[in-house]
Each structure stands twice: as C-alpha cells, then as structure tokens.
N, C-alpha and C positions, 0 to 999 in steps of 0.2 A: 505494500499499499504504498500511495505517495501521496502524502499532505505538503499541502502550502500555506509557511502564516499561525497563527491563532486559527484554530476552531472551534463553530459555535453550534448551538444545536439546542432545541427544545429540553426543557428538565423530561419530560415524557421519555423523549428517544435515550435518554443514558445507557441501554442493554443494545442498544442496534448497534448497527455497523453502518460507518460513516464513510462517506464516499463523496469526494468532491469530485460534483458536473458544472460547477463554474467558480471561478476563483475571486473572491470577494462581491462587491453588491454593486448593481447595473445604476441605482441611483444615487445610493452613496451620500445622499445630503441630509439627511434628515439630524436636526440640530443637536439630538438630545442621545445620538448615535455616536459611539467610538470604534464600533466592532471591529471594520473595515479599512479606515480611515486611513491601514498604510498599507493598502492594496493598490495593486493598477485594475481593474475588475478585466475580464476576459471569462473568455468561456473554451473550457477545454477539450480538448480532440475525441470527440467519441471515441477514436482506437485508445486512446490511453486510460477511459474509464475504462470501459472494456477489459485491457489489460490488469487493471486494480482487483476490478469483480474478480477475474481469473486466479490471480494471485488470494485473493481474500477465502475462497473454496477450497485452495491445498493449504490454507493455515486454519482454516474454522469446522470443525465436524456439523457443528448446524448453527444457519442462520436465519435467529424467526425474524427480526424487522432492521430495514433498511431506511436511512435517514441520506438522504441527498443533496448535498453541503453547494455552496455557500449560502449570500442571502437567497438567492431568488432564480433557484432551479428550474423555476417554471416557464423561466425566458425565453428556453431553447426553442426553438419550432416542436410540433407535434409531431413530425418524423425523426429526429434526433433522439426526444424522449421514448419513445416506441421502440427502437431500434436498442434502447439501455432496458429500456422495463422486460422486453422479450430476454435479451441478454437473461436478467437475472429470473424471470421464471423457470429459464434451462439448466442455469448452475444451480438454483434456491428452492428447490419443489419444496421446501419445508418453508419457507419465507411465506406468513403469514399477513407481512401490512409493507409495503414501502409508502415514505412519506416525503414531504419535502416543502420547503419557505417556496411563498409566493404571492409575490404584490399584486395588489388590484388590479393595475392595468395589462399583466402578464396575464391575468386571470381573463380579462375583459376580450383581449385580445383572443383569446381560443375560442374557437367554435362549440356549441355542444357538444354535435358530433365526437372532436377531440378529446374532450374532459370523459364522455363516455366510455372511447375506447380508451383513456389511459389508466378509467376505472376498471373497466374489464382484464386490465394485465396485471391489473396489484394497487394501484394507487392507493389509497387509503382515505390518508387523510392529507389535507394541504394547509400549514400553518401561513395567516396572515395579522400581522401586527395594524392595525385599525388605530392604537391608542390611544386617540380622543372622539368623539360625536361630533364636538363644535368643527363646524367648517373655518371657523377665525383660530383656533389653536395649529388644524390643518396647516393653516397657511402661514404661523408663524414658527411651525418647527419644521420648513418646507418638506413638507410631506408629498409635495407633487399629487396628491388626489383627492378628491372630494368628501365628501360625507356620501352623497348619492351614490355614487362611485365605488364605495367601499360595499355600502351596503349592498348592492347589485351584483357586485362579485360574486361576496359569502353567498346571495340566493341561485346564484351561479351556480356555484362546486354544489351548493346540497340537492338543488335541480336534478344534477348528472349522478347524484349516488355516492358522492363526494363527501368523505365528515368535513366542516370547516371548523377550524380549532381559533379561534381570535383574542389577539390579544391587549388590552389596552393600560393606560399607564396611569394611577394616581398622581395628583401634583402637579399633570404636566401644563395647566395652564395657571399656575404661581399661586400668588394672593390675589388678584385681582379678576381671576376667570374661574375661580374656583367652584361657584353655583354652577357657571355655565356646563364647566366642564363633567359637571357630575350628572344635572341634567341629561343634557343632551347625551349624554354615554350611555344613560341608562334609558332613554328611549330609542338609540341605534340599537342595544343587546337585544328591545322590546322587536324592532323594526325589522331585521335579520334573522332571529331566534335560529345561531348559530348550533351547532351539535355542542360546542364544548365554547366558554367564555374565560381567560384569565384574566386578572387582573395584580399588576406589580406593581412596585414604589419606584418613583425616578430618584434613581441613582445619577449621579455625572462622574464616570471617571474624566482622567486626563486624556482631549483628543475630543472630547464634546462638546463642539461649539458654546453649547447655552452652559457647559460650567465656564465658560469666559461672561458670560451675563452676569449668572451669582457674584463672581469674584468682583464687577465692577459694578454690583450692585443694581444692576439693570430687571433686573427676573427676582422674585423672594418666592424660596423655597417656602413649603407647607411647614409648621410642623408637625411631629407625629398626631397629636389631637385635633388637628388641624384635617389632616390626610384622615383621621377616619371619619370625621364628621362628613368629609365631600364622599366617602364611601358611602354612608349611609343612606343622603341623598340622592347617590345613584340607585344605589336599592332600592330606594323607594319608589322611582321610574321607569324598573324594571317591569316590564308585563309579558310575558311572553307566551306564546296562543303553544305551545308544544316543548317537552323535556329537554334541558339546557344544563347540564354537567357545567357548575360553575366553581372555580379554584382561586383562591387569593392566598395560595402556600409558600409562593417563591419564596427566598432567603431575603429578598428586597422587603418583606411586608411587615410593617407592624404589628399586625394582628393577623391570625390564621383565619380562614375561611374556607370550606370544604358543603360543598351541598349543592342539591339537584333543585333546578328552579321549575317551575314554580313551587313547589312542595316543600321546599325548605328556605322561600325567602322570609316568612315572618322569624325562625330561628336563629342566621344570619344577623338580620336587623338587631334582634334583642343581644346578642351576642358582641354588636356594636355599640349601643349602646351601655351596656355594663363594662364595656373598656371604656368609654369616654365617663365612666364615675370612676371607674377605679381605674386610673394611668398606670398602677404598678402590674396591671397584664399585656401593655407594650411593650416588644422585642425594643431590648436596649441596641444602641446607634457601633455599639463594635462586635455585635453579633449579625449586621447586618452586611451581606455580601450580594457580590454579582457570582 
C-alpha cells in the first residue's frame, strides 16, 4: 500500500482498509479545515489504485470494509469508479461495504443511473460535510455550495439506495450567528432526512484560515456552555419524517449524544438541559482532540 501525506477517514471507518483514490481535496478552500492544505490535489492513476488493492489482498486474509480516500473520491468519473469497484468485488468478495467522501457538487454531477450503478457494485455510504444549514455561514467559510444544493445532494444519494452520513459543526457561526446556525441546521436535517447525522464541535488546527481570524479577534469562539445551548436549539428544530441515526460523540464534543431520531429527541434534549445546569458534565478542554 502506498500513502501520500496524512490520511483522514470518518471515525466509523476505523477498521476499514484505506485506499487513496485522490490525493488531497479538489475544493480545499474551507476556512475551518486544515486537513489537506499541504497537498496539491490530483487524481491517482486507476492502475496504481488497482495495484494497491492487489497488494492489500496479498497482505490481509479478510477485508470487511474499504474506504476510498482522500477528500472527495466521488469526483472521479463514474466509469473510473466502476473499474475500481469491479476490481474490489473481484478481489474482496467478503467485503460488505465500500464508502467514500463526496462533496455535494460531485454528487449533483453524477446521473441517478450512475449512483445506482455504484450502489449495485458495493457503494454503501457517502460521507458529506454539510457543516451548517445557514447559507450565510456556508458563504463565510467558503464552502462553495448552498444549503439547497446540499439538501438536493443528500436526497439524491438516499434516492439511489445509498446511505448518506452528513456532518455538521457546532460553533461554526461564532457568537453573532449561533442562533441562525442552530435553527438552520436543525431545519436542514429535517428537510434532507439523512440516514446518519453527525455533529462535531469546532476545533481549529494550525493551517486553518479561520484560526487566524480567532487570533485576530475577528471570530469569537463559543464557550462550552454556549455550544450546548446551540445544540439544544438545533435539536429543538429537528423534525425528521423517518429514522435518522444521530451522533455527537466525537472527541471534539463537550457532551456525548447518541440516539435515533425522532424516537430519542426528547431524551437527548434532556441530557443537554442537564449539562447546562451541571457544567461539570462537560468535557475538559484537555481531553478534546481531533
């Protein structure tokens, strides 16, 4: 296996075989993100990817899941992806799921028939970073996509029978926009109804442009208590019409939430209210990490 630079994957892919299909992220302009800033984006030659898969087959007795890296493997044409997926099926008949990151723009560029074809050869989950339901915040962070486009992309994924796992970030609007961020994110989750919704809490590593704004004082981070209040307001505005697995148990989060919406909504809101009354339940900054 050949890897270039740091490798990132969703927490749920911790035991997956990681195979780089692209190097870096084709967008790579989000102000909160530092993950791929040191990489110049390129698409790997499909032949190289196949060689890595063949190498993994020789090295591992059984591979249950495969995650295709880096930031947006879905930017490849459907034809190239199908070649890779077909080879995965040949080499790893025991593999139960292949997954990847996909930007909303890349999803929208794919025809419904192409997504269905990818689903048929093993694509089980597409991870999408929505970050916020507020168009104003999406513009501020240079996301390069609108609220409506994100919702359309998630609905398109789910319509193809592929699960969408959508991530949002607490505190991304800072102090001035925390209410807008909470309400618009809650209503966005309601409208898109993804299979999975995940909530991280803003942490800014060196290399993230937004970190410089914090240092200059032009962006105000929320306190732990304000993050909890924002999460409670967001949860209040979630009204999904079908089962949605909700997780806010990332290392960055001040309080861990796990549940299924809508069934566990009231219980999770009660946990947030309790944390607001008893701040000792909030994770200490020393134990938050990415």
